[in-house]
N, C-alpha and C positions, 0 to 999 in steps of 0.2 A: 502492499500501501504505500503511496505519496503525501511523503510530509507536508503541513500545508495548507493552505485555506479550501482549496482542491481537492483533498484527500479523500477517498470514499468510505462511507463505511459501512457495513451489511446492516441488511432491513433487519429490523428485529423480533416481526414475524407476530405472535398471538401477544407478547412481553409489552408491546406499544399500545393493547388495548386490555391490559390486566389488570383488575384489581387490586394483586397481591403481587405486581411484580412496580418498583419503584427506579425512573432512571439517574443513574449516577454519574455526573461529567467531571472526570479529572482537572487539573491543573492546565493541562496537554491542549483539550478540548476533545479528549475520548469520552464517549459514552458508554456506560454499561449499566447492563439493567441488572438490579438486586431483587433476587426470587424468596419473599417473607415467608413461603412455606419451608424455604431449606432452612429457619428457624427450630422448626418442630419437626421435620419429616426428613431423615437422611437421604431421603429418593430424590428429594429436588437439589439438584446442582443450587447454590449460591447465586455464581454469577455465571449461569445458564449457555455456550457454547450459540451464537445466533446465527442463522432466524431458527427461531423457536415455531417448528409448525405444527405441533402435535404435543399436548400437555396435559394430563390427568387433573391435575389441580387447574386450570384456569378457570377464571371467574370473569366475567364480562363486565368491564369499568363501570358503572354509573355514570352519563354524561349528564352535565347539568343542561338545565333548558335554558338557551339565552335567550335576551330579550333584543331587538331590531333597536340598532342608534336610538337615540330619544327616546325611549324605555316605550312600554307597551301599548299596543294600538288601543284610537280608545275604543268600546263596548257602545254597542248599537240600541 
């Protein structure tokens, strides 16, 4: 992988949308995904190799509803 701003990072796969994963960035700009299940279940690696395409512990993260700019639309 080339260094610098144009370097390519692997796609995280399921980790990007998992409620039990946390993105961790280091000072050099690399991003890792910490699996919170690894704290209580040894079957899950702390930092899984990416991309994660299949995972027994995957839980979709709840996505907050976003309001349009300027607040919610007026009700009729």
